[in-house]
C-alpha positions in Angstrom: -34.7 79.5 -113.6 -36.7 77.2 -115.9 -35.7 73.5 -115.8 -34.5 73.7 -119.4 -32.1 76.5 -118.5 -30.8 74.6 -115.4 -30.3 71.5 -117.6 -28.2 73.6 -120.1 -26.1 75.0 -117.3 -25.4 71.5 -116.0 -24.4 70.2 -119.4 -22.2 73.2 -120.0 -20.3 72.4 -116.8 -20.0 68.8 -117.8 -18.4 69.6 -121.2 -16.2 72.6 -120.1 -12.4 72.3 -120.2 -10.1 72.9 -117.3 -10.4 76.7 -117.6 -14.2 76.6 -117.6 -14.6 77.3 -121.3 -17.1 75.4 -123.4 -18.5 75.5 -126.9 -22.1 76.2 -126.0 -23.5 75.8 -129.6 -22.5 72.2 -129.6 -24.0 71.5 -126.2 -27.3 73.3 -127.2 -27.6 71.1 -130.2 -26.7 68.0 -128.3 -29.4 68.3 -125.6 -32.0 70.1 -127.7 -31.9 73.3 -125.7 -32.8 76.7 -127.0 -30.6 79.8 -127.4 -33.1 81.6 -125.1 -31.8 79.3 -122.3 -28.3 80.5 -123.0 -29.5 84.2 -123.1 -31.0 83.7 -119.7 -27.7 82.3 -118.3 -25.9 85.3 -119.8 -28.4 87.8 -118.3 -28.0 86.2 -114.8 -24.2 86.3 -115.3 -23.8 82.5 -115.0 -21.8 82.5 -118.3 -20.0 85.0 -120.5 -20.1 84.7 -124.3 -16.6 85.0 -125.8 -17.3 85.1 -129.5 -20.0 84.8 -132.2 -19.5 81.0 -132.3 -21.0 80.8 -128.8 -17.9 79.8 -127.0 -18.6 80.7 -123.4 -16.9 80.9 -120.0 -18.6 79.7 -116.9 -18.1 82.6 -114.5 -18.1 80.7 -111.2 -15.9 77.9 -112.5 -13.1 78.3 -110.0 -15.5 78.4 -107.1 -17.2 75.2 -108.1 -14.2 73.2 -109.4 -10.9 72.2 -108.0 -8.1 70.7 -110.0 -4.4 70.0 -109.3 -2.2 72.4 -111.2 0.0 69.5 -112.3 -3.0 67.8 -114.0 -4.5 71.0 -115.5 -4.6 71.4 -119.3 -4.9 74.9 -120.6 -7.9 75.7 -122.7 -7.4 76.1 -126.4 -9.4 79.3 -126.0 -7.2 80.7 -123.2 -5.9 83.6 -125.3 -9.5 84.5 -126.4 -10.6 84.3 -122.8 -7.8 86.6 -121.6 -8.5 89.0 -124.4 -12.2 89.3 -123.5 -11.8 89.0 -119.7 -8.2 90.2 -118.9 -8.9 90.2 -115.1 -10.1 86.6 -115.0 -8.2 84.4 -112.5 -7.0 81.1 -114.1 -5.1 78.3 -112.5 -1.6 78.1 -113.9 -0.5 74.6 -115.0 2.9 73.3 -113.8 4.8 70.0 -113.8 4.9 67.8 -110.8 7.5 68.8 -108.3 8.7 65.3 -107.8 9.1 64.5 -111.5 12.0 65.1 -113.9 11.3 67.4 -116.8 11.8 64.5 -119.2 10.6 61.2 -118.0 10.3 57.8 -119.7 7.0 56.0 -119.6 6.7 53.1 -117.2 4.0 50.5 -116.7 3.1 51.6 -113.2 3.6 55.4 -113.5 3.1 56.9 -116.9 4.5 60.4 -117.3 4.5 62.9 -120.1 7.5 65.0 -121.2 6.2 67.8 -119.0 6.4 65.6 -115.9 2.6 65.3 -115.6 0.9 61.9 -115.1 -0.6 60.8 -118.3 -3.9 59.6 -116.8 -6.0 62.8 -117.4 -7.5 62.5 -113.9 -8.8 65.4 -111.9 -8.3 65.4 -108.2 -10.7 66.9 -105.7 -12.7 68.2 -108.6 -16.2 69.4 -107.9 -18.3 69.6 -111.1 -21.8 71.1 -110.4 -22.7 68.8 -107.6 -20.9 65.7 -108.7 -17.6 65.1 -106.8 -14.7 63.2 -108.2 -11.8 62.8 -105.8 -8.3 61.5 -106.5 -6.0 59.7 -104.0 -2.5 61.2 -104.9 -1.2 64.0 -102.7 1.5 66.5 -103.7 2.7 68.4 -100.7 4.2 71.1 -102.9 0.9 71.9 -104.6 -0.8 74.6 -102.5 -3.9 74.6 -104.8 -4.3 70.9 -104.2 -3.8 71.1 -100.5 -6.4 73.8 -100.3 -8.9 71.7 -102.2 -8.4 68.9 -99.8 -9.4 71.2 -96.9 -12.6 72.1 -98.9 -13.1 68.4 -99.5 -13.4 67.7 -95.8 -16.5 69.9 -95.6 -19.3 67.8 -97.1 -21.9 70.5 -96.4 -20.1 72.8 -98.9 -19.6 70.3 -101.8 -21.9 67.3 -101.1 -21.3 64.2 -103.2 -24.3 63.2 -105.3 -25.0 59.5 -105.3 -27.5 57.5 -107.4 -29.7 57.1 -104.3 -29.7 60.9 -103.7 -30.3 61.6 -107.4 -33.3 59.4 -107.4 -34.5 60.8 -104.1 -34.5 64.2 -105.7 -36.3 62.9 -108.8 -38.7 60.2 -107.6 -40.7 60.6 -110.8 -38.1 58.5 -112.7 -37.2 56.0 -110.0 -39.3 53.2 -111.3 -38.2 53.6 -114.8 -34.5 53.8 -113.8 -34.8 50.5 -111.8 -36.4 48.8 -114.8 -33.6 50.0 -117.2 -30.5 50.0 -115.1 -30.9 47.7 -112.1 -27.9 45.5 -113.1 -25.8 48.4 -114.3 -26.2 50.2 -110.9 -24.6 47.1 -109.2 -21.9 46.3 -111.9 -20.8 49.8 -112.8 -22.3 52.7 -110.7 -20.2 55.4 -112.4 -21.6 54.6 -115.9 -25.1 54.1 -114.3 -24.9 57.5 -112.7 -24.3 59.1 -116.1 -27.1 57.2 -117.8 -29.5 58.0 -114.9 -28.5 61.6 -115.0 -29.3 61.7 -118.7 -32.8 60.3 -118.0 -33.4 62.9 -115.3 -32.3 65.7 -117.6 -34.6 64.5 -120.4 -37.5 64.1 -118.0 -37.3 67.8 -116.9 -36.7 69.0 -120.5 -39.9 67.1 -121.7 -41.8 68.6 -118.7 -40.9 72.0 -120.0 -41.8 71.2 -123.6 -45.2 69.7 -122.4 -45.9 73.0 -120.5 -45.0 74.8 -123.7 -47.7 72.9 -125.6 -45.8 70.2 -127.5 -48.6 68.3 -129.3 -46.9 64.9 -129.2 -46.4 65.0 -125.5 -49.9 66.3 -124.9 -51.2 63.3 -126.8 -48.9 60.9 -124.9 -50.3 62.3 -121.6 -53.8 61.7 -122.8 -53.1 58.1 -123.8 -50.9 57.1 -120.8 -52.3 59.3 -118.1 -51.0 62.5 -116.4 -47.3 62.3 -115.7 -46.9 59.0 -117.5 -46.8 60.2 -121.1 -43.3 61.7 -120.7 -42.1 58.5 -118.9 -43.4 56.4 -121.8 -41.5 58.5 -124.3 -38.3 58.2 -122.3 -38.7 54.5 -121.7 -39.3 53.7 -125.4 -36.3 55.8 -126.5 -34.1 54.3 -123.7 -34.9 50.7 -124.6 -34.3 51.4 -128.3 -30.9 53.0 -127.5 -29.9 50.2 -125.1 -30.8 47.6 -127.7 -28.7 49.5 -130.3 -25.8 49.7 -127.9 -25.6 46.0 -127.4 -24.3 45.7 -131.0 -22.6 49.0 -131.6 -20.9 50.1 -128.3 -17.2 49.5 -128.7 -15.9 50.9 -125.4 -17.9 50.4 -122.2 -16.3 53.4 -120.5 -18.2 55.5 -123.0 -21.5 53.8 -122.0 -23.0 56.8 -120.2 -22.1 59.4 -122.8 -23.1 57.1 -125.7 -26.4 56.4 -124.1 -27.1 60.1 -123.4 -26.4 61.2 -127.0 -28.6 58.4 -128.5 -31.4 59.1 -126.0 -31.5 62.7 -126.9 -31.6 62.0 -130.6 -34.4 59.4 -130.2 -36.5 61.6 -128.0 -36.1 64.6 -130.4 -37.3 62.3 -133.2 -40.2 61.1 -131.0 -41.5 64.5 -130.0 -41.3 65.9 -133.5 -42.7 62.9 -135.5 -44.5 60.8 -132.9 -42.3 57.7 -133.3 -39.0 56.3 -132.0 -36.3 55.5 -134.7 -34.6 52.1 -134.5 -31.3 53.5 -135.8 -29.0 55.8 -133.8 
């Protein structure tokens, strides 16, 4: 598949809810993808469109993702999904077996009225190559215990690290080290999200360059083959990071905030030839 289609599929997975449903129209606009990329995913049966608003279901969601049933939140589109795909297999949510139906919040163990931990964490979840593992075991949860067995097989669901991500994308390694060397040490989780955004934009711009984007062609002529794209990403990244020094209110949103701003600035750059100083 084209890199732009792969990029869209990855972002759909990142933004999907616990049932594998995602509003594709918003994601397409967010990353600057084309509806042709979505059509290709539909043709290859990677996703199923549920309505005219481009709400889609990721068809192999259960195979690629594991979540404890006591942490699962039903999709707001669950009824629509079952209407369009009545035979789809969905994980049923249930309260913790060791919690009372009505529990009071405590400092060390916050519980909701359903008996679920109020931390919104996913355990043994595999999201399109990036593994996030929890540490709490519930012996009564068969789904969770099965996921732990899968977790023991790294060859099935390998954990992607920053080093591995850069090894797979050596074209951006120098730029990443210039931009995020301190962040990689101080907060690797947020660094991973930011680096992943850079990687995604690099391959998107490669596709646009191949499609004949005039701004990128000019950048390549000025900076050299393979360097024009990196120059666009570097300028947009530096502008976004400078903006975030003043406007970022919650550091746990660093990666997502950086990605959104990076995409907006790059879209401006490749349409007008210049990077905006505002977000």
